[in-house]
C-alpha positions, 0 to 999 in steps of 0.5 A, spaced: 897 577 149 890 580 152 888 587 153 882 589 157 878 595 154 873 598 159 867 602 157 863 605 162 856 606 162 854 614 162 853 617 168 846 619 168 844 611 167 850 609 172 846 614 177 839 611 176 842 604 176 846 604 182 844 597 185 845 594 178 851 598 175 856 594 171 862 595 167 863 592 160 870 589 159 872 587 152 878 583 152 883 583 146 887 577 145 893 576 141 899 571 140 904 577 139 910 577 144 909 582 150 914 587 147 909 589 141 903 591 146 903 598 144 902 596 137 896 591 138 893 596 143 893 601 137 890 596 132 883 598 136 883 605 134 879 610 137 873 610 132 872 602 133 872 604 141 867 609 139 863 604 135 863 599 140 860 604 146 855 606 141 852 599 140 851 599 148 848 606 149 841 605 146 840 599 151 842 604 156 837 609 153 831 605 154 832 603 161 833 610 163 827 612 159 823 607 163 826 609 170 825 616 169 818 616 166 813 619 171 805 618 172 804 624 168 806 621 162 801 616 163 796 620 164 794 622 157 787 622 155 783 625 149 778 621 150 783 616 147 788 615 153 789 608 153 790 608 145 797 613 145 801 607 147 806 604 141 803 597 143 796 597 141 795 589 140 787 590 140 781 595 140 779 598 147 772 600 144 766 595 143 763 593 137 756 596 134 752 590 131 748 592 125 740 590 126 738 585 121 742 581 117 745 586 112 751 586 108 754 592 111 760 591 116 759 593 124 762 599 126 765 602 133 760 603 138 762 610 141 755 614 143 756 611 150 761 615 153 760 618 160 760 625 161 767 626 164 770 623 158 767 628 153 768 633 158 776 632 158 776 631 151 773 638 149 777 641 155 784 638 154 784 636 147 779 639 142 777 646 145 782 648 151 781 656 152 779 658 145 774 663 143 768 663 139 771 665 133 777 660 134 772 654 134 773 652 127 781 652 127 781 648 134 776 643 131 780 642 125 787 642 128 784 636 133 782 632 127 788 633 124 792 630 130 788 625 132 784 622 125 788 617 120 789 621 114 787 615 109 786 608 108 781 606 113 774 604 111 767 607 114 760 607 113 757 613 109 750 614 113 745 619 110 737 619 111 736 614 105 742 610 104 748 607 108 754 605 103 761 602 105 767 607 102 774 607 103 777 614 105 783 616 101 784 623 104 781 628 110 780 635 109 780 637 116 778 645 115 772 643 111 771 637 115 770 633 109 773 626 107 775 624 100 772 617 099 772 611 094 766 606 093 768 599 095 767 594 090 763 590 089 758 595 092 755 594 099 749 598 101 743 599 105 737 603 102 731 606 105 725 607 100 730 608 094 733 604 089 741 605 089 745 602 083 753 602 083 752 606 077 748 611 080 753 611 086 759 612 082 755 618 079 753 621 086 760 621 088 763 624 081 758 630 082 761 631 089 768 630 087 768 624 092 768 629 098 763 627 103 762 630 110 766 627 115 761 627 120 756 622 116 762 617 116 762 611 122 769 607 122 768 600 120 770 596 126 777 593 127 780 589 132 787 591 131 786 598 135 789 602 129 783 606 128 780 607 135 782 614 135 779 616 129 773 613 131 773 617 138 775 623 134 769 623 129 764 621 135 767 627 139 766 632 133 759 629 131 756 630 138 759 637 139 756 639 132 749 636 134 748 638 141 753 643 143 754 648 137 749 653 135 749 657 129 749 663 132 754 662 137 760 665 132 755 671 131 756 673 139 759 680 139 762 679 146 768 674 143 773 675 149 771 669 153 772 662 154 767 658 149 768 652 153 766 655 160 761 659 157 757 654 152 760 647 152 760 646 159 753 648 161 750 645 155 754 638 156 751 638 163 744 639 161 745 634 156 747 629 161 742 631 166 736 630 161 739 623 159 739 621 167 732 624 168 735 630 173 730 635 169 723 636 170 719 633 163 716 640 163 722 644 163 725 639 158 719 640 153 720 647 154 727 647 152 727 643 146 721 647 143 725 654 145 731 651 141 727 649 135 724 656 135 730 659 136 733 655 130 727 657 126 728 665 127 735 665 126 734 662 119 729 667 118 733 673 120 739 670 116 735 670 110 732 677 111 739 680 112 743 676 106 737 680 102 738 687 104 742 692 100 746 697 105 746 702 100 739 702 098 734 707 100 727 703 097 721 703 101 722 695 101 728 695 104 726 700 109 720 695 111 725 689 111 730 693 116 724 694 121 722 686 120 729 684 121 730 688 127 723 685 130 726 678 128 733 680 132 729 682 138 725 675 138 732 672 137 735 675 143 730 674 147 730 666 146 737 666 146 737 669 153 731 664 155 736 658 153 742 661 157 737 661 163 735 653 162 742 651 161 745 655 167 745 649 172 743 654 178 737 657 175 735 651 171 734 648 178 730 654 181 726 655 175 724 647 175 722 648 182 718 653 181 714 650 175 713 644 178 712 645 185 705 642 187 705 637 181 706 630 182 712 627 179 710 620 178 706 618 172 702 612 170 705 606 167 698 603 164 695 597 165 698 592 169 702 586 166 697 581 168 691 585 166 688 584 173 684 590 176 685 593 183 680 598 187 683 602 192 678 604 197 680 611 200 677 613 207 678 615 214 673 611 216 667 607 213 661 603 216 658 596 214 653 600 211 657 604 206 661 598 204 655 594 202 652 600 198 659 601 195 659 594 193 652 593 191 651 600 187 658 601 184 663 595 184 658 589 182 655 593 176 662 595 173 666 588 175 660 583 175 664 579 169 671 579 172 675 578 178 678 584 181 682 586 188 680 591 193 686 594 196 686 596 203 684 603 206 688 609 204 687 615 209 690 621 205 689 622 198 696 623 196 698 616 199 693 613 194 696 617 188 703 615 190 701 607 190 696 608 184 702 607 179 698 603 174 691 604 171 686 603 177 680 605 180 680 609 186 674 610 190 674 615 195 668 614 201 666 621 204 664 621 211 657 622 210 656 616 206 658 619 199 663 616 195 667 618 188 670 615 183 677 617 180 680 613 174 688 614 174 
């Protein structure tokens, strides 16, 4: 005897697969006579039929997920858009080889990210529309979501040594990692002697906690730590080039920190990197920024030493000095904001550098030869003879030199003289001048 149990696919899957919809037929066979048909069918209880259907449904769910997956599901980028798939057969980041033949392993190369990659990571995943007072909480949440909490190796980099450690825990709020030294110790030192015992003592003194921004993830081809390496890079770049210590003290906290501070500073960084900002303005910006840090440090130290309840003469003098430093600090901050603003930076750069030549001398020519450029609207034979006899031959009698064709305007001569050359400007009255560029 044979019976057929029809188990149809769920309606939503059936609608998605109209061209390939099928029915699963389960045939039951038995040697009992037909009059026992009802008894045999009852042997397949409702529970058993449900079990059979449940074994079939998971495959249908997988098909349904793939069919209804949209492009938005694939468009996920936190600086790690290609890392969010469950299947990560290999790393998508490059290897940063260490110079020389050191003992330390290589790390991930993450400092080559483009402007839009950092922009998208900060705007969409790290900071969003947070206020200045919320930056610390947002960065901690970002690190907690992206970075691996433990069991990864890193190079602890300081000014005097690099040492291989293993991360066993991450404190996202404090931006610190609990580490253990990898034995036997692998390290590189700069101007100091570091032994295994001294490193253990240092870690014990710090309770094995080190700043996570000083860690560089060791290169791993599996791709399991790509997100961690990129998260540390985004944080490291943010606190080095974007964040200012005085940002959190801004009285006007009701604004989007990304729009007001992050975007213009990030744009300025890449404009400087790509030589879009005049060199004079770049030097002025860096000097103003350094002076602003110095004044802020002085102001903070003075403020922390003041006693609000005291009316002593010394405290009054300190308060007056504090007001003076505060005014200087505010003036420096306003100047920085002007340079950081793209439109104002363009106008300021144009006014400062108008009339100045943008080309710079390249130094001696690679072949070491000398070139003499003649600049004159016209020249007589007598003038050329006098020039060669009186000026050129005494100076270049022991070496070969090349005489360039005539240049009419002075600016044309300056444009072609990108190397260290001698320019002879011949006047209309037979006088000539020598300029060295």
